[in-house]
Steps between C-alpha positions, in 0.01 A plus 500: 500500500302716263632845431296732281538850369256747354575718198317755294538446126461808286519522122453779250523571130588812306261495206548705183251476213339195667837319505694391807831683490640450851408233755573572867474268797574504871476247781487676834549308823257592775704345780824697485654314209621643174335651196565367152433770241564497125388625160531361151471683168265299280502718187834676449385712203194639679707553813761705312232724346303533827774502766356794690157343546643154572738640759217693662306173528806328644548780754132478600541124549814554709313752715220249554754239615662750738162597648416134567842441657458810719151400613626152596787657695260740678265216593791296639626797702154547656473133600 
């Protein structure tokens, strides 16, 4: 028996001075499963100097993930 699942893969980067400082990724299940969501600091020195901007980027990424999760939930509720 074949069982499949569908996910949305989302990735983002916080870029400072053309350098990747923080990498963010999320895998969002579209069939009621779970979301895997993480971030990784790629350049500690640039992160420390630019925490405010990096954290704003991370918050914007989080918000994007939440909006996708909410839209999936709304679609499921309407079905």
